[in-house]
C-alpha positions as CSV (number, residue, x, y, z in Angstrom):
1,M,-8.2,24.3,-18.1
2,G,-9.3,21.4,-15.9
3,L,-5.8,20.9,-14.5
4,A,-5.4,24.3,-12.5
5,G,-8.8,24.6,-11.4
6,A,-11.3,27.3,-12.5
7,P,-10.9,28.6,-16.0
8,R,-9.4,31.9,-16.6
9,P,-11.1,34.2,-19.0
10,R,-9.5,34.8,-22.5
11,T,-8.6,38.2,-23.1
12,A,-6.8,39.9,-26.0
13,S,-4.1,41.1,-23.6
14,G,-2.5,37.8,-23.1
15,P,1.1,37.2,-23.4
16,A,2.7,38.2,-26.8
17,R,4.1,35.4,-28.8
18,G,8.0,35.6,-29.1
19,R,9.6,34.9,-32.2
20,G,10.5,31.4,-31.0
21,F,6.9,30.4,-30.8
22,D,6.1,31.9,-34.5
23,R,8.6,29.8,-36.2
24,P,9.9,26.3,-35.7
25,E,12.8,26.1,-33.4
26,Q,15.9,24.0,-33.4
27,V,16.0,22.0,-30.3
28,P,17.8,19.0,-29.2
29,A,15.7,16.0,-29.3
30,V,15.5,13.7,-26.6
31,S,17.1,10.1,-26.8
32,R,14.5,7.5,-27.1
33,G,16.8,4.5,-25.9
34,R,15.8,1.4,-24.2
35,G,13.2,1.9,-21.6
36,A,12.1,5.4,-22.6
37,G,9.1,4.5,-24.5
38,A,5.6,5.0,-23.1
39,P,4.6,2.1,-21.1
40,H,2.1,-0.1,-22.6
41,T,-1.4,0.1,-20.8
42,G,-3.4,-1.9,-23.3
43,P,-5.2,-5.2,-22.0
44,G,-2.2,-7.3,-23.2
45,R,-1.9,-10.4,-25.2
46,L,-1.8,-12.7,-22.3
47,L,-4.9,-11.2,-20.9
48,P,-7.5,-13.8,-22.4
49,L,-5.3,-16.8,-21.4
50,V,-4.9,-15.5,-17.8
51,V,-8.7,-14.9,-17.3
52,C,-9.5,-18.4,-18.7
53,V,-6.8,-19.9,-16.6
54,E,-8.1,-18.3,-13.4
55,L,-11.8,-19.2,-14.3
56,L,-11.1,-22.6,-15.0
57,G,-8.7,-23.0,-12.1
58,L,-11.6,-22.0,-9.7
59,G,-14.6,-23.4,-11.3
60,L,-13.4,-26.8,-12.4
61,P,-11.8,-27.9,-9.2
62,G,-14.6,-26.2,-7.2
63,W,-17.2,-28.2,-9.0
64,L,-15.3,-31.5,-8.7
65,V,-14.6,-31.1,-4.8
66,L,-18.4,-30.1,-4.1
67,R,-19.6,-33.2,-6.2
68,A,-17.3,-35.5,-4.6
69,D,-18.3,-34.3,-1.2
70,G,-22.1,-34.8,-2.0
71,Q,-23.0,-31.2,-1.8
72,P,-26.4,-30.4,-3.6
73,K,-26.2,-27.8,-6.4
74,A,-22.5,-28.3,-6.8
75,L,-22.5,-26.9,-10.4
76,A,-24.5,-23.8,-9.4
77,G,-22.4,-23.2,-6.4
78,A,-19.0,-23.4,-8.8
79,V,-20.6,-21.1,-11.4
80,A,-21.8,-18.6,-8.7
81,A,-18.2,-18.6,-7.2
82,T,-16.4,-18.3,-10.5
83,V,-18.8,-15.1,-11.6
84,V,-18.0,-13.6,-8.2
85,W,-14.3,-14.1,-8.6
86,C,-14.4,-12.6,-12.0
87,G,-15.9,-9.5,-10.7
88,V,-13.7,-9.2,-7.8
89,R,-10.6,-9.5,-9.9
90,A,-11.9,-7.1,-12.7
91,G,-13.3,-4.6,-10.1
92,R,-9.8,-4.4,-8.3
93,G,-8.0,-3.9,-11.8
94,R,-6.2,-7.2,-11.7
95,Y,-6.7,-7.8,-15.5
96,A,-5.1,-4.5,-16.4
97,L,-1.5,-3.8,-17.1
98,R,-0.5,-1.6,-14.4
99,A,1.1,1.8,-15.4
100,P,4.3,3.0,-14.0
101,G,3.7,5.2,-11.1
102,R,0.5,3.6,-10.0
103,P,1.0,1.7,-6.7
104,P,0.1,-1.9,-6.3
105,G,-3.5,-2.4,-5.1
106,A,-4.3,-2.8,-1.3
107,L,-5.3,-6.5,-1.9
108,T,-3.0,-9.1,-3.0
109,T,-4.4,-12.4,-4.6
110,P,-5.0,-13.9,-1.1
111,G,-6.8,-10.7,-0.2
112,D,-9.0,-11.0,-3.2
113,W,-9.7,-14.6,-2.4
114,L,-10.7,-13.6,1.1
115,L,-12.9,-10.9,-0.3
116,L,-14.5,-13.5,-2.5
117,I,-15.1,-15.9,0.5
118,G,-16.9,-12.9,2.3
119,L,-19.0,-12.0,-0.8
120,L,-20.1,-15.7,-1.2
121,A,-21.0,-15.9,2.6
122,V,-23.3,-12.9,2.3
123,L,-24.7,-14.3,-1.1
124,W,-25.3,-17.8,0.4
125,T,-26.9,-16.2,3.6
126,V,-29.4,-14.2,1.5
127,L,-30.3,-17.1,-0.9
128,D,-30.3,-19.8,2.1
129,A,-27.8,-22.1,0.3
130,S,-27.5,-25.6,1.5
131,I,-23.8,-26.0,0.7
132,D,-21.5,-26.7,3.6
133,P,-19.4,-23.6,4.3
134,A,-16.3,-25.9,5.1
135,A,-16.6,-27.7,2.0
136,A,-17.0,-24.5,0.0
137,V,-13.9,-23.1,1.5
138,V,-11.8,-26.2,0.5
139,A,-13.3,-26.1,-3.0
140,L,-12.1,-22.6,-3.5
141,I,-8.5,-23.2,-2.4
142,P,-7.3,-24.6,-6.0
143,G,-8.7,-21.4,-7.3
144,L,-6.4,-19.3,-5.0
145,L,-3.5,-21.3,-6.0
146,T,-4.1,-21.1,-9.8
147,A,-4.7,-17.2,-9.5
148,A,-1.5,-16.9,-7.5
149,A,0.4,-18.8,-10.0
150,A,-1.2,-17.0,-13.1
151,S,-0.5,-13.5,-11.5
152,W,3.2,-14.5,-10.7
153,A,3.9,-15.6,-14.3
154,R,2.1,-12.7,-15.7
155,R,4.2,-10.3,-13.5
156,L,7.4,-12.2,-14.3
157,T,6.6,-11.8,-18.3
158,R,5.8,-8.3,-18.0
159,S,8.9,-7.3,-16.1
160,G,11.0,-9.3,-18.5
161,R,9.4,-7.4,-21.6
162,R,10.0,-3.9,-20.6
163,R,11.2,-1.6,-18.0
164,T,8.7,0.4,-15.8
165,E,10.8,3.1,-14.2
166,R,10.6,6.6,-15.7
167,R,13.3,9.1,-15.3
168,V,11.4,12.4,-14.5
169,L,12.4,16.0,-14.8
170,V,10.2,18.2,-12.6
171,V,9.4,21.6,-14.0
172,G,7.4,24.4,-12.2
173,E,7.4,27.0,-9.6
174,A,9.7,26.5,-6.7
175,T,7.1,25.6,-4.0
176,G,5.4,23.2,-6.4
177,V,8.6,21.6,-7.4
178,D,9.7,21.0,-3.8
179,R,6.4,19.4,-2.9
180,A,6.4,17.1,-5.8
181,V,10.0,15.9,-5.6
182,G,9.6,15.6,-1.8
183,V,6.5,13.1,-2.3
184,L,7.9,11.4,-5.2
185,T,11.5,10.7,-3.3
186,S,9.8,9.9,0.0
187,R,8.1,6.7,-1.2
188,E,9.2,3.8,-3.5
189,D,5.8,2.2,-4.5
190,H,5.8,4.0,-7.9
191,G,7.9,4.0,-11.0
192,Y,9.0,7.5,-11.1
193,R,12.6,8.5,-10.5
194,V,13.3,12.1,-10.2
195,V,16.6,13.0,-12.0
196,A,16.6,16.7,-11.9
197,A,14.5,19.9,-11.4
198,L,13.9,23.0,-13.5
199,P,12.3,25.7,-11.3
200,V,10.7,28.9,-12.9
201,G,12.2,32.2,-11.4
202,A,15.2,32.6,-9.1
203,A,13.5,31.1,-5.9
204,T,15.9,28.6,-4.1
205,L,14.7,25.0,-4.0
206,S,14.8,23.0,-0.7
207,C,14.9,19.7,-2.3
208,E,18.1,18.0,-3.3
209,A,17.4,17.4,-6.8
210,P,19.9,18.6,-9.5
211,V,19.1,21.9,-11.0
212,P,20.6,22.0,-14.6
213,G,19.0,25.5,-15.3
214,R,16.0,27.7,-14.8
215,L,13.0,29.2,-16.6
216,A,12.3,32.9,-16.8
217,P,9.2,34.0,-14.6
218,A,7.3,35.2,-17.9
219,P,7.0,33.1,-21.1
220,A,10.0,33.1,-23.0
221,D,11.4,32.0,-26.4
222,D,13.9,29.5,-24.8
223,D,11.3,27.7,-22.7
224,V,11.3,24.6,-24.7
225,S,15.0,24.4,-25.6
226,T,15.9,24.9,-21.8
227,V,13.4,21.9,-20.7
228,L,14.6,19.6,-23.7
229,G,18.3,20.4,-22.9
230,A,17.8,19.5,-19.1
231,A,16.1,16.4,-20.2
232,F,18.9,15.4,-22.5
233,A,21.6,16.1,-20.0
234,H,20.0,13.9,-17.3
235,E,18.6,11.4,-19.8
236,A,15.0,12.0,-18.7
237,D,12.2,10.6,-20.6
238,L,9.2,12.6,-18.9
239,A,8.8,16.1,-17.8
240,L,6.4,16.4,-15.0
241,V,5.0,20.0,-15.0
242,V,3.7,21.6,-11.8
243,P,1.1,24.2,-12.9
244,G,0.9,27.7,-11.2
245,P,0.4,31.4,-11.7
246,Q,3.8,31.4,-13.8
247,F,2.7,28.4,-15.7
248,A,-0.6,29.6,-17.2
249,E,-2.7,27.9,-20.0
250,E,-1.1,29.6,-22.9
251,R,2.6,28.8,-21.7
252,L,1.8,25.4,-20.8
253,R,0.1,24.7,-24.1
254,R,3.2,25.9,-26.2
255,L,5.5,24.0,-23.9
256,T,3.6,20.8,-24.6
257,W,3.8,21.4,-28.3
258,G,7.6,22.1,-28.2
259,L,8.3,19.1,-25.9
260,H,6.1,16.5,-28.1
261,D,8.0,17.7,-31.2
262,G,11.3,17.2,-29.4
263,G,10.3,13.7,-28.4
264,L,9.9,14.1,-24.8
265,E,6.7,13.1,-23.0
266,L,4.9,15.5,-20.6
267,S,2.6,14.9,-17.4
268,V,0.9,17.6,-15.6
269,L,0.6,17.4,-11.7
270,S,-2.9,17.6,-10.7
271,H,-4.0,19.7,-7.5
272,L,-6.3,16.5,-6.6
273,S,-3.5,14.8,-4.9
274,E,-5.7,13.5,-2.2
275,T,-8.3,12.0,-4.5
276,A,-7.8,8.4,-5.7
277,A,-7.1,8.1,-9.4
278,D,-10.2,5.7,-9.8
279,R,-12.4,8.5,-8.9
280,V,-11.1,10.8,-11.5
281,R,-12.9,10.5,-15.0
282,P,-11.3,12.7,-17.8
283,S,-13.6,14.3,-20.4
284,S,-14.0,17.1,-22.8
285,A,-16.6,19.8,-23.6
286,A,-16.4,22.6,-26.2
287,G,-12.6,22.0,-26.3
288,L,-12.2,22.3,-22.6
289,T,-10.3,19.4,-20.9
290,L,-12.5,18.3,-17.7
291,L,-11.8,16.3,-14.7
292,H,-14.9,14.7,-13.2
293,I,-14.6,13.7,-9.8
294,V,-16.7,10.8,-8.6
295,P,-18.3,11.5,-5.3
296,P,-17.3,9.6,-2.3
297,L,-19.3,6.5,-1.3
298,R,-22.1,7.7,0.9
299,R,-25.2,5.7,-0.1
300,G,-25.7,2.4,-2.2
301,L,-24.6,-1.1,-2.1
302,Q,-21.1,-0.5,-0.7
303,P,-22.1,1.3,2.6
304,A,-24.7,-1.5,3.3
305,L,-22.3,-4.1,2.7
306,K,-19.8,-2.3,4.9
307,A,-22.4,-2.1,7.6
308,T,-23.1,-5.9,7.2
309,V,-19.4,-6.8,7.3
310,D,-18.9,-4.6,10.6
311,R,-21.7,-6.3,12.4
312,A,-20.9,-9.8,11.4
313,G,-17.2,-9.3,12.0
314,A,-17.9,-7.9,15.4
315,V,-20.0,-10.9,16.3
316,C,-17.6,-13.5,15.1
317,G,-14.6,-11.3,16.8
318,L,-16.3,-11.5,20.0
319,V,-17.3,-15.0,20.0
320,A,-14.1,-16.3,18.7
321,L,-11.9,-14.1,21.1
322,A,-14.1,-14.7,24.0
323,P,-11.6,-16.8,26.1
324,L,-8.9,-14.2,25.3
325,L,-11.0,-11.4,26.4
326,V,-11.7,-13.1,29.8
327,L,-7.9,-13.8,30.5
328,I,-7.1,-10.0,29.7
329,A,-9.8,-8.9,31.9
330,A,-8.6,-11.2,34.8
331,A,-5.0,-9.9,34.1
332,V,-6.0,-6.3,34.3
333,R,-8.1,-6.7,37.6
334,V,-5.2,-8.7,39.3
335,T,-2.2,-6.3,38.2
336,S,-3.5,-3.1,39.2
337,K,-6.3,-1.2,40.9
338,G,-9.3,0.1,39.1
339,P,-12.1,-1.1,36.7
340,V,-11.3,-3.6,34.1
341,F,-12.6,-1.4,31.2
342,H,-11.8,2.2,30.5
343,R,-14.9,4.0,29.0
344,Q,-14.5,7.2,27.3
345,I,-16.6,9.7,25.5
346,R,-15.4,9.9,21.9
347,Q,-16.9,11.9,18.8
348,G,-18.2,9.7,16.0
349,Q,-19.7,10.3,12.8
350,H,-21.2,13.7,12.2
351,N,-19.6,14.6,15.4
352,R,-22.1,12.5,17.5
353,P,-20.5,11.4,21.0
354,F,-20.5,7.8,22.0
355,T,-19.0,5.9,24.9
356,M,-15.9,4.0,23.6
357,W,-14.8,0.7,25.4
358,K,-11.2,-0.5,25.9
359,F,-9.2,-2.5,28.3
360,R,-7.7,-0.1,31.0
361,T,-4.1,0.4,30.4
362,M,-3.5,3.2,32.8
363,V,-3.7,4.0,36.5
364,A,-7.3,4.7,37.8
365,D,-6.7,8.4,38.0
366,A,-5.0,8.9,34.6
367,E,-7.5,11.5,33.4
368,Q,-6.6,13.9,36.5
369,R,-3.1,13.4,36.0
370,K,-3.2,14.4,32.0
371,A,-3.4,18.2,32.9
372,R,0.2,18.0,34.6
373,L,1.7,16.3,31.5
374,A,0.3,18.7,28.9
375,A,3.6,20.4,28.7
376,V,5.3,17.3,27.8
377,N,3.0,16.1,24.9
378,E,5.0,14.9,21.9
379,N,2.3,15.2,19.4
380,D,2.3,18.3,17.3
381,G,-1.6,18.7,17.2
382,P,-4.5,18.4,19.4
383,M,-4.0,14.7,20.3
384,F,-2.1,13.9,23.4
385,K,0.6,11.2,23.0
386,M,3.7,10.4,25.1
387,R,6.4,7.6,24.3
388,R,6.9,6.9,27.9
389,D,3.7,7.9,29.5
390,P,4.2,7.4,33.4
391,R,0.3,6.7,33.8
392,V,0.6,3.4,31.6
393,T,0.8,0.3,33.9
394,R,3.3,-2.5,33.1
395,L,0.6,-4.6,31.7
396,G,-0.9,-1.8,29.9
397,R,2.4,-1.4,27.9
398,L,2.1,-5.0,26.6
399,L,-1.6,-4.3,25.7
400,R,-0.8,-1.3,23.8
401,R,2.0,-2.7,22.0
402,S,0.0,-5.7,20.6
403,S,-3.3,-3.3,20.3
404,L,-5.1,-5.9,22.6
405,D,-6.6,-3.0,24.7
406,E,-8.8,-2.2,21.7
407,L,-10.4,-5.5,21.3
408,P,-13.5,-4.2,23.4
409,Q,-14.2,-1.8,20.8
410,L,-15.8,-4.7,18.9
411,I,-18.8,-3.9,21.1
412,N,-18.8,-0.4,19.7
413,V,-18.8,-1.9,16.2
414,L,-21.6,-4.1,17.0
415,K,-23.7,-1.1,18.4
416,G,-23.1,0.7,15.3
417,D,-20.9,3.6,16.9
418,M,-17.9,2.4,15.1
419,S,-16.7,0.5,12.1
420,L,-14.0,-2.2,11.8
421,V,-12.0,0.3,9.6
422,G,-12.1,4.1,9.6
423,P,-10.4,7.1,11.2
424,R,-9.1,7.2,14.8
425,P,-12.1,8.1,17.1
426,P,-11.1,11.6,18.5
427,L,-11.8,13.1,22.1
428,P,-14.2,16.1,22.5
429,D,-11.6,18.4,23.4
430,E,-9.5,17.4,20.4
431,V,-12.5,18.0,18.2
432,S,-13.1,21.5,19.8
433,R,-9.9,22.6,18.3
434,Y,-10.4,21.1,14.8
435,D,-10.5,23.5,11.9
436,E,-12.8,22.9,8.8
437,R,-10.5,20.6,7.2
438,E,-10.0,18.2,10.3
439,L,-13.7,18.2,10.9
440,R,-14.1,16.3,7.7
441,R,-12.6,13.3,9.4
442,L,-15.8,12.9,11.0
443,A,-17.8,12.3,7.8
444,V,-17.5,8.6,8.4
445,K,-17.6,6.3,11.4
446,P,-14.3,5.9,13.2
447,G,-12.7,2.5,13.0
448,L,-11.0,-0.1,15.0
449,T,-8.3,0.0,12.6
450,G,-7.4,2.3,9.7
451,L,-4.7,3.8,7.6
452,W,-3.3,5.5,10.6
453,Q,-2.5,2.3,12.3
454,V,-1.0,0.4,9.4
455,S,1.2,3.5,8.5
456,G,2.8,4.1,11.9
457,R,0.3,4.9,14.4
458,S,1.7,7.3,17.1
459,D,5.0,8.0,15.2
460,L,2.9,10.0,12.6
461,S,2.8,13.6,12.9
462,W,-0.7,15.3,13.4
463,Q,-0.9,16.5,9.8
464,E,0.4,13.1,8.5
465,T,-2.5,11.6,10.5
466,V,-5.1,14.1,9.1
467,S,-4.0,13.4,5.6
468,L,-4.4,9.7,5.8
469,D,-7.7,10.1,7.5
470,L,-9.1,12.4,4.9
471,W,-7.8,10.2,2.0
472,Y,-9.7,7.3,3.6
473,V,-12.9,9.4,4.2
474,D,-13.1,10.5,0.3
475,N,-11.6,7.2,-1.2
476,W,-12.7,4.2,1.0
477,S,-14.4,1.2,-0.5
478,V,-15.1,-2.3,0.9
479,A,-12.2,-3.7,-0.8
480,T,-9.9,-1.0,0.7
481,D,-11.2,-2.1,3.9
482,M,-10.5,-5.8,3.5
483,G,-6.9,-4.8,2.5
484,L,-6.3,-2.5,5.5
485,M,-7.7,-5.3,7.8
486,A,-5.2,-7.7,6.2
487,R,-2.3,-5.2,6.8
488,T,-3.4,-4.5,10.4
489,L,-2.1,-8.0,11.4
490,R,1.4,-7.1,10.2
491,A,1.3,-3.6,11.9
492,V,0.1,-5.2,15.2
493,T,3.1,-7.9,15.0
494,D,5.5,-5.1,14.3
495,G,4.2,-2.9,17.1
496,R,5.7,0.3,15.5
497,G,4.3,3.4,16.9
498,A,2.1,1.7,19.5
499,Y,2.6,3.5,22.9
């Protein structure tokens, strides 16, 4: 009931039971050879040892370093760092065995360590601690090395103990099967390998998965035997069912019974594809299976911490990068006519306009020339992009490829118009053509970087950009922001999609 959306009323005129459902059916059982068993998702026998090693590896050396440096309250500082570190690791799921199909988190162990330093900096600022920041960072380095070694050893032990890849048979209506197969085969950050597809009805599949057979449009006696036979032929150990009008509640329930009796596991594809798994809470009421969706973060500690990190990061960035900003400003002034900065009206959170700052990378009359270039726009949405825009100056191409032209947006972050991480800030004429779905991008502050930048930037289609932004709007967290900022450095160095 909770899988396909609103429940359908139960009536006495439902599909009649076929003879195959009234009595046990002889169907081929699926082989449970090596690697076909269900993945172990419990805490694991090594978990207590891993936690103890990490805590001792951080707390004990930290206390010794702070004490040797003559820092006051060395023991209290080490204990505080240990508690915060344990919270960060547990909150990011580092102490849970990762199930197949669940991609690795945005933060690696070094990313968790950087998050620890940020949280401790905020904590020490609030408490007015007297520990020297430089000594504190040095004291935390052994903890980073210990955690990295423990995580590596745990992954090595886990990978040697069991295989994580699942061989998947996708079952459902043609459109849903095509979508599921396309998404699963387009990425490699999961443990599901599509080996075959079993569509319902006679519709043609556009995906390239093998089709060993088809299910009838209406519930039939041979549903279970057809699915189990296809799974046996392709050595699948998991049936992924895409629910739809032809896969109603009663048919899905009976298929589940038959597949489990035949030794094949089953998963049902949820329609909540753009909702992070951490926000979904399964529950039950009166025999109904419910999926509770945790609301996006809009109030509370995390938004306040995000605002603090934004302002602090903007101040630190402007101070640290001041010499570079001066050099770029001088280069822009010398190499082309026009102002150093390009100020442009953009739409921010809740569709409020603000003035965004960038280093000028185009000729001075670029906005006047834009109308003549509309016919050669390479973007398939309201956003204008050209791979070889003739308005861009020679220095501008270098600044755009390295993303240095966006550094003045730290001023917007400091003013509160933007965030360090968020969706791309759109132009007013773009927003005027948004539909209701696209307008949801404006539910949070736009960002200096975001999922769109670390995923290909201008190489993305418009719908891909919107999907990434909507995922961020609904699923962001401070930890996710930290991970995206860490990945931004690689994206900027690569330069892919920057033009």
